[in-house]
C-alpha positions as CSV (number, residue, x, y, z in Angstrom):
1,M,135.8,98.4,113.1
2,I,138.2,101.1,111.9
3,S,137.5,104.4,113.6
4,K,139.1,107.7,114.3
5,T,138.8,110.1,117.2
6,V,139.2,113.8,116.8
7,G,138.3,116.2,119.6
8,W,136.8,113.3,121.6
9,T,134.4,112.6,118.8
10,V,134.6,109.0,117.5
11,T,133.9,108.5,113.8
12,K,133.3,105.0,112.4
13,L,135.2,104.6,109.1
14,K,134.6,100.9,108.3
15,S,132.9,98.1,110.1
16,V,132.7,94.3,109.4
17,A,131.0,91.6,111.3
18,F,133.3,89.5,113.6
19,T,132.1,87.2,116.4
20,A,134.8,86.4,119.1
21,T,134.7,83.2,121.1
22,A,135.1,83.4,124.9
23,G,138.4,82.2,126.1
24,T,140.1,82.4,122.7
25,S,143.1,84.5,121.9
26,Y,143.1,86.6,118.8
27,T,145.8,88.5,116.9
28,I,145.0,91.9,115.4
29,D,147.0,93.5,112.6
30,F,146.5,97.1,111.6
31,S,148.2,99.0,108.8
32,V,148.3,102.6,107.6
33,V,149.9,103.3,104.2
34,G,149.3,106.8,103.0
35,T,145.6,107.3,103.4
36,T,144.7,103.6,103.3
37,L,143.8,102.0,106.7
38,S,143.5,98.2,106.8
39,A,142.8,95.7,109.6
40,S,142.5,91.9,110.1
41,V,141.9,89.7,113.1
42,W,142.4,85.9,113.5
43,K,142.8,83.2,116.1
44,T,146.3,83.4,117.6
45,G,148.5,80.6,116.3
46,N,146.5,80.2,113.0
47,T,147.6,81.5,109.6
48,P,146.6,85.2,109.1
49,P,143.9,85.9,106.4
50,S,145.3,86.2,102.9
51,S,143.7,89.6,102.5
52,W,142.6,92.4,104.8
53,M,139.2,92.0,106.5
54,A,138.5,95.7,106.5
55,T,140.0,98.5,104.3
56,T,139.1,102.1,104.1
57,T,140.7,105.5,103.3
58,D,140.8,108.7,105.2
59,S,142.8,111.7,104.0
60,T,141.7,114.1,106.7
61,L,144.6,113.3,109.2
62,S,148.2,113.9,108.5
63,S,149.5,113.0,112.0
64,G,148.3,111.6,115.3
65,F,148.6,108.7,117.7
66,C,147.7,105.0,117.4
67,G,145.9,102.9,119.9
68,V,143.4,100.2,120.6
69,L,139.8,100.9,121.6
70,V,137.6,97.9,122.4
71,Y,133.8,98.0,122.7
72,L,132.6,95.3,125.1
73,T,129.1,94.2,126.1
74,N,128.1,93.7,129.7
75,G,129.9,90.9,131.4
76,V,132.6,90.6,128.7
77,N,136.3,91.2,129.5
78,A,139.3,91.7,127.2
79,D,142.9,91.2,128.1
80,F,145.8,92.5,126.1
81,T,149.2,90.9,126.3
82,S,151.0,93.2,124.0
83,F,150.8,96.3,121.7
84,L,153.5,97.3,119.3
85,A,153.4,100.2,116.9
86,T,156.1,100.5,114.3
87,S,157.0,102.9,111.5
88,H,158.2,101.5,108.2
């Protein structure tokens, strides 16, 4: 899901179905180019998808911060090994 948070209010911009497998590592790629936001996820070590899994636009924000927000069901854990934000 691609979402934004403004004033502690989360707004879902785009959502696609994705089922993760327990004990499996995944790589997430997220891009912002102008007003276009795109995201993909794939099993770590595999070839990334040839196209973005989710793409949307949002022209309401001109600046802000990036981060990762994970929604988990009861009994599910998520571990992050790294996070890198770059500007091109």
